[in-house]
GUMAR-849409 format. One record per atom (N, C-alpha, C): residue in three letters; atom name; x, y, z. Coordinates in steps of 0.05 Angstrom, whole numbers, always signed. Example, Ala and Ser with C-alpha at 12.3 -4.5 7.8 and 13.67 -1.06 7.14 Angstrom:
BEGIN
PT, ALA, N, +264, -114, +156 $
PT, ALA, CA, +246, -90, +156 $
PT, ALA, C, +264, -66, +156 $
PT, SER, N, +257, -45, +142 $
PT, SER, CA, +273, -21, +143 $
PT, SER, C, +258, +1, +157 $
//
This chain:
BEGIN
PT, UNK, N, -637, +732, -636 $
PT, UNK, CA, -614, +744, -633 $
PT, UNK, C, -636, +770, -619 $
PT, UNK, N, -618, +768, -604 $
PT, UNK, CA, -633, +794, -584 $
PT, UNK, C, -612, +814, -586 $
PT, UNK, N, -624, +844, -594 $
PT, UNK, CA, -615, +866, -596 $
PT, UNK, C, -632, +885, -592 $
PT, UNK, N, -619, +908, -569 $
PT, UNK, CA, -632, +932, -572 $
PT, UNK, C, -612, +955, -571 $
PT, UNK, N, -627, +972, -582 $
PT, UNK, CA, -620, +991, -603 $
PT, UNK, C, -631, +1017, -591 $
PT, UNK, N, -609, +1034, -576 $
PT, UNK, CA, -611, +1056, -561 $
PT, UNK, C, -612, +1086, -584 $
PT, UNK, N, -631, +1101, -588 $
PT, UNK, CA, -625, +1130, -594 $
PT, UNK, C, -639, +1147, -583 $
PT, UNK, N, -622, +1168, -597 $
PT, UNK, CA, -636, +1197, -588 $
PT, UNK, C, -613, +1222, -570 $
PT, UNK, N, -587, +1207, -560 $
PT, UNK, CA, -576, +1227, -546 $
PT, UNK, C, -562, +1244, -571 $
PT, UNK, N, -552, +1260, -555 $
PT, UNK, CA, -533, +1285, -573 $
PT, UNK, C, -527, +1310, -550 $
PT, UNK, N, -525, +1329, -570 $
PT, UNK, CA, -514, +1349, -546 $
PT, UNK, C, -546, +1371, -539 $
PT, UNK, N, -546, +1373, -517 $
PT, UNK, CA, -558, +1397, -509 $
PT, UNK, C, -549, +1413, -485 $
PT, UNK, N, -562, +1435, -485 $
PT, UNK, CA, -546, +1457, -463 $
PT, UNK, C, -561, +1458, -437 $
PT, UNK, N, -547, +1465, -415 $
PT, UNK, CA, -554, +1463, -384 $
PT, UNK, C, -584, +1466, -382 $
PT, UNK, N, -603, +1455, -375 $
PT, UNK, CA, -628, +1461, -372 $
PT, UNK, C, -654, +1455, -392 $
PT, UNK, N, -645, +1432, -413 $
PT, UNK, CA, -648, +1429, -436 $
PT, UNK, C, -657, +1399, -437 $
PT, UNK, N, -669, +1385, -448 $
PT, UNK, CA, -687, +1359, -454 $
PT, UNK, C, -680, +1347, -477 $
PT, UNK, N, -680, +1317, -476 $
PT, UNK, CA, -682, +1295, -488 $
PT, UNK, C, -696, +1274, -481 $
PT, UNK, N, -703, +1254, -508 $
PT, UNK, CA, -716, +1236, -496 $
PT, UNK, C, -700, +1206, -515 $
PT, UNK, N, -692, +1194, -499 $
PT, UNK, CA, -678, +1172, -503 $
PT, UNK, C, -699, +1137, -507 $
PT, UNK, N, -696, +1124, -533 $
PT, UNK, CA, -706, +1107, -534 $
PT, UNK, C, -685, +1083, -546 $
PT, UNK, N, -702, +1069, -539 $
PT, UNK, CA, -690, +1030, -539 $
PT, UNK, C, -705, +1016, -544 $
PT, UNK, N, -710, +1005, -574 $
PT, UNK, CA, -719, +991, -597 $
PT, UNK, C, -713, +960, -590 $
PT, UNK, N, -728, +943, -574 $
PT, UNK, CA, -722, +910, -565 $
PT, UNK, C, -730, +895, -590 $
PT, UNK, N, -714, +873, -588 $
PT, UNK, CA, -724, +854, -607 $
PT, UNK, C, -712, +827, -594 $
PT, UNK, N, -715, +806, -603 $
PT, UNK, CA, -712, +780, -595 $
PT, UNK, C, -715, +768, -566 $
PT, UNK, N, -735, +797, -554 $
PT, UNK, CA, -738, +786, -518 $
PT, UNK, C, -766, +792, -518 $
PT, UNK, N, -771, +769, -500 $
PT, UNK, CA, -803, +776, -489 $
PT, UNK, C, -807, +803, -487 $
PT, UNK, N, -802, +825, -497 $
PT, UNK, CA, -808, +853, -489 $
PT, UNK, C, -821, +852, -458 $
PT, UNK, N, -848, +850, -460 $
PT, UNK, CA, -879, +848, -446 $
PT, UNK, C, -869, +838, -415 $
PT, UNK, N, -850, +827, -415 $
PT, UNK, CA, -847, +811, -394 $
PT, UNK, C, -822, +814, -370 $
PT, UNK, N, -808, +833, -393 $
PT, UNK, CA, -782, +837, -384 $
PT, UNK, C, -785, +865, -365 $
PT, UNK, N, -771, +863, -352 $
PT, UNK, CA, -758, +890, -331 $
PT, UNK, C, -737, +904, -349 $
PT, UNK, N, -737, +925, -349 $
PT, UNK, CA, -719, +935, -360 $
PT, UNK, C, -707, +964, -346 $
PT, UNK, N, -677, +964, -349 $
PT, UNK, CA, -666, +990, -341 $
PT, UNK, C, -651, +1003, -358 $
PT, UNK, N, -642, +1029, -342 $
PT, UNK, CA, -628, +1046, -362 $
PT, UNK, C, -596, +1049, -341 $
PT, UNK, N, -580, +1055, -355 $
PT, UNK, CA, -550, +1052, -350 $
PT, UNK, C, -543, +1076, -357 $
PT, UNK, N, -527, +1093, -344 $
PT, UNK, CA, -500, +1106, -357 $
PT, UNK, C, -467, +1105, -351 $
PT, UNK, N, -457, +1110, -356 $
PT, UNK, CA, -430, +1116, -363 $
PT, UNK, C, -413, +1131, -370 $
PT, UNK, N, -403, +1152, -346 $
PT, UNK, CA, -393, +1178, -353 $
PT, UNK, C, -352, +1169, -356 $
PT, UNK, N, -339, +1190, -373 $
PT, UNK, CA, -313, +1177, -374 $
PT, UNK, C, -291, +1183, -343 $
PT, UNK, N, -290, +1143, -349 $
PT, UNK, CA, -261, +1147, -322 $
PT, UNK, C, -285, +1144, -301 $
PT, UNK, N, -317, +1138, -297 $
PT, UNK, CA, -322, +1127, -282 $
PT, UNK, C, -339, +1094, -290 $
PT, UNK, N, -347, +1090, -264 $
PT, UNK, CA, -368, +1062, -266 $
PT, UNK, C, -393, +1062, -276 $
PT, UNK, N, -400, +1042, -295 $
PT, UNK, CA, -420, +1038, -303 $
PT, UNK, C, -443, +1041, -290 $
PT, UNK, N, -466, +1059, -276 $
PT, UNK, CA, -489, +1069, -257 $
PT, UNK, C, -518, +1066, -267 $
PT, UNK, N, -524, +1052, -242 $
PT, UNK, CA, -568, +1052, -256 $
PT, UNK, C, -575, +1077, -244 $
PT, UNK, N, -587, +1090, -271 $
PT, UNK, CA, -610, +1113, -274 $
PT, UNK, C, -633, +1104, -267 $
PT, UNK, N, -648, +1087, -282 $
PT, UNK, CA, -670, +1079, -278 $
PT, UNK, C, -688, +1051, -288 $
PT, UNK, N, -705, +1042, -265 $
PT, UNK, CA, -706, +1014, -273 $
PT, UNK, C, -742, +1016, -272 $
PT, UNK, N, -748, +1001, -292 $
PT, UNK, CA, -781, +1000, -298 $
PT, UNK, C, -782, +967, -299 $
PT, UNK, N, -799, +953, -273 $
PT, UNK, CA, -810, +926, -275 $
PT, UNK, C, -829, +924, -306 $
PT, UNK, N, -841, +893, -305 $
PT, UNK, CA, -856, +896, -330 $
PT, UNK, C, -885, +897, -318 $
PT, UNK, N, -890, +895, -293 $
PT, UNK, CA, -914, +919, -287 $
PT, UNK, C, -918, +941, -277 $
PT, UNK, N, -894, +962, -294 $
PT, UNK, CA, -898, +984, -284 $
PT, UNK, C, -892, +1002, -261 $
PT, UNK, N, -875, +975, -239 $
PT, UNK, CA, -869, +986, -221 $
PT, UNK, C, -836, +1008, -231 $
PT, UNK, N, -827, +1040, -222 $
PT, UNK, CA, -808, +1047, -216 $
PT, UNK, C, -793, +1046, -209 $
PT, UNK, N, -762, +1068, -208 $
PT, UNK, CA, -749, +1064, -184 $
PT, UNK, C, -729, +1083, -209 $
PT, UNK, N, -719, +1105, -187 $
PT, UNK, CA, -699, +1118, -201 $
PT, UNK, C, -682, +1123, -183 $
PT, UNK, N, -646, +1130, -189 $
PT, UNK, CA, -629, +1134, -173 $
PT, UNK, C, -634, +1165, -162 $
PT, UNK, N, -624, +1172, -137 $
PT, UNK, CA, -625, +1206, -122 $
PT, UNK, C, -626, +1218, -148 $
PT, UNK, N, -603, +1229, -156 $
PT, UNK, CA, -587, +1251, -177 $
PT, UNK, C, -607, +1254, -194 $
PT, UNK, N, -629, +1241, -207 $
PT, UNK, CA, -642, +1243, -235 $
PT, UNK, C, -678, +1248, -222 $
PT, UNK, N, -674, +1234, -199 $
PT, UNK, CA, -710, +1237, -191 $
PT, UNK, C, -722, +1268, -181 $
PT, UNK, N, -748, +1267, -201 $
PT, UNK, CA, -759, +1287, -208 $
PT, UNK, C, -743, +1312, -237 $
PT, UNK, N, -728, +1296, -256 $
PT, UNK, CA, -719, +1296, -277 $
PT, UNK, C, -718, +1280, -296 $
PT, UNK, N, -718, +1261, -291 $
PT, UNK, CA, -718, +1240, -313 $
PT, UNK, C, -748, +1215, -303 $
PT, UNK, N, -750, +1204, -340 $
PT, UNK, CA, -778, +1195, -334 $
PT, UNK, C, -773, +1166, -345 $
PT, UNK, N, -776, +1146, -338 $
PT, UNK, CA, -773, +1117, -352 $
PT, UNK, C, -801, +1107, -363 $
PT, UNK, N, -804, +1101, -383 $
PT, UNK, CA, -833, +1087, -392 $
PT, UNK, C, -830, +1069, -410 $
PT, UNK, N, -843, +1055, -416 $
PT, UNK, CA, -840, +1027, -433 $
PT, UNK, C, -868, +1035, -453 $
PT, UNK, N, -861, +1028, -481 $
PT, UNK, CA, -892, +1025, -496 $
PT, UNK, C, -893, +995, -506 $
PT, UNK, N, -894, +969, -498 $
PT, UNK, CA, -900, +945, -503 $
PT, UNK, C, -906, +944, -528 $
PT, UNK, N, -929, +947, -540 $
PT, UNK, CA, -936, +947, -566 $
PT, UNK, C, -916, +946, -583 $
PT, UNK, N, -890, +968, -578 $
PT, UNK, CA, -876, +979, -599 $
PT, UNK, C, -855, +970, -589 $
PT, UNK, N, -847, +954, -576 $
PT, UNK, CA, -816, +949, -564 $
PT, UNK, C, -798, +966, -550 $
PT, UNK, N, -808, +989, -547 $
PT, UNK, CA, -797, +999, -539 $
PT, UNK, C, -794, +1019, -508 $
PT, UNK, N, -769, +1026, -495 $
PT, UNK, CA, -769, +1037, -470 $
PT, UNK, C, -745, +1058, -488 $
PT, UNK, N, -757, +1082, -458 $
PT, UNK, CA, -756, +1115, -464 $
PT, UNK, C, -747, +1129, -431 $
PT, UNK, N, -736, +1143, -441 $
PT, UNK, CA, -726, +1166, -418 $
PT, UNK, C, -733, +1186, -424 $
PT, UNK, N, -751, +1199, -419 $
PT, UNK, CA, -744, +1227, -419 $
PT, UNK, C, -727, +1242, -404 $
PT, UNK, N, -712, +1260, -402 $
PT, UNK, CA, -691, +1277, -398 $
PT, UNK, C, -704, +1305, -392 $
PT, UNK, N, -704, +1313, -370 $
PT, UNK, CA, -711, +1344, -380 $
PT, UNK, C, -690, +1359, -352 $
PT, UNK, N, -678, +1386, -348 $
PT, UNK, CA, -671, +1404, -330 $
PT, UNK, C, -640, +1386, -337 $
PT, UNK, N, -629, +1379, -354 $
PT, UNK, CA, -608, +1364, -347 $
PT, UNK, C, -590, +1379, -353 $
PT, UNK, N, -565, +1368, -339 $
PT, UNK, CA, -538, +1383, -319 $
PT, UNK, C, -517, +1364, -335 $
PT, UNK, N, -500, +1393, -332 $
PT, UNK, CA, -470, +1383, -339 $
PT, UNK, C, -462, +1346, -323 $
PT, UNK, N, -469, +1347, -308 $
PT, UNK, CA, -458, +1324, -289 $
PT, UNK, C, -478, +1297, -301 $
PT, UNK, N, -502, +1306, -320 $
PT, UNK, CA, -507, +1283, -338 $
PT, UNK, C, -505, +1277, -355 $
PT, UNK, N, -480, +1283, -363 $
PT, UNK, CA, -460, +1277, -398 $
PT, UNK, C, -450, +1242, -379 $
PT, UNK, N, -453, +1233, -402 $
PT, UNK, CA, -456, +1201, -401 $
PT, UNK, C, -461, +1190, -422 $
PT, UNK, N, -452, +1168, -430 $
PT, UNK, CA, -461, +1140, -448 $
PT, UNK, C, -473, +1132, -435 $
PT, UNK, N, -504, +1131, -451 $
PT, UNK, CA, -533, +1126, -432 $
PT, UNK, C, -536, +1088, -453 $
PT, UNK, N, -537, +1070, -436 $
PT, UNK, CA, -538, +1039, -443 $
PT, UNK, C, -573, +1034, -436 $
PT, UNK, N, -593, +1022, -449 $
PT, UNK, CA, -609, +998, -446 $
PT, UNK, C, -603, +968, -440 $
PT, UNK, N, -620, +966, -418 $
PT, UNK, CA, -611, +933, -410 $
PT, UNK, C, -625, +927, -401 $
PT, UNK, N, -640, +902, -402 $
PT, UNK, CA, -651, +885, -390 $
PT, UNK, C, -649, +889, -360 $
PT, UNK, N, -661, +885, -345 $
PT, UNK, CA, -662, +885, -310 $
PT, UNK, C, -637, +871, -293 $
PT, UNK, N, -643, +840, -313 $
PT, UNK, CA, -622, +830, -300 $
PT, UNK, C, -596, +830, -316 $
PT, UNK, N, -588, +844, -332 $
PT, UNK, CA, -562, +859, -335 $
PT, UNK, C, -546, +836, -363 $
PT, UNK, N, -576, +813, -376 $
PT, UNK, CA, -556, +790, -394 $
PT, UNK, C, -553, +807, -413 $
PT, UNK, N, -578, +832, -421 $
PT, UNK, CA, -572, +839, -449 $
PT, UNK, C, -570, +871, -449 $
PT, UNK, N, -551, +882, -468 $
PT, UNK, CA, -541, +909, -459 $
PT, UNK, C, -544, +922, -495 $
PT, UNK, N, -549, +945, -499 $
PT, UNK, CA, -547, +963, -523 $
PT, UNK, C, -526, +973, -534 $
PT, UNK, N, -517, +986, -552 $
PT, UNK, CA, -489, +995, -555 $
PT, UNK, C, -487, +1028, -536 $
PT, UNK, N, -506, +1037, -529 $
PT, UNK, CA, -503, +1049, -516 $
PT, UNK, C, -508, +1080, -533 $
PT, UNK, N, -517, +1095, -531 $
PT, UNK, CA, -523, +1127, -546 $
PT, UNK, C, -508, +1151, -518 $
PT, UNK, N, -487, +1167, -535 $
PT, UNK, CA, -480, +1188, -523 $
PT, UNK, C, -491, +1213, -514 $
PT, UNK, N, -495, +1222, -492 $
PT, UNK, CA, -515, +1247, -475 $
PT, UNK, C, -491, +1264, -465 $
PT, UNK, N, -486, +1293, -481 $
PT, UNK, CA, -474, +1307, -475 $
PT, UNK, C, -485, +1339, -471 $
PT, UNK, N, -479, +1351, -448 $
PT, UNK, CA, -491, +1369, -437 $
PT, UNK, C, -479, +1388, -431 $
PT, UNK, N, -472, +1406, -451 $
PT, UNK, CA, -458, +1433, -438 $
PT, UNK, C, -467, +1457, -463 $
PT, UNK, N, -458, +1469, -450 $
PT, UNK, CA, -460, +1505, -467 $
PT, UNK, C, -439, +1518, -479 $
//
């Protein structure tokens, strides 16, 4: 059974930081490319960042220089370090395999003063 379990979301003030984690089980994590998506209220789910199995990385333009995706294959965990957060980063953040076959339940990130 595949499970992707996100954690680390919450309420943060503009300019603050959060670190999201995604614990994976049931997949060959070390050879899977992984991604973070987000969905704001009333909007479609959009790609935030992707990391391939061999650590090639790409970001959507709006988070470049502020967010960092990483992985720890020994811990089977995907991370998203989010710095200099803005109100427009408010969304539910989802962990997924890059082929979008498996998804986590999502974690809410709210950026507000």
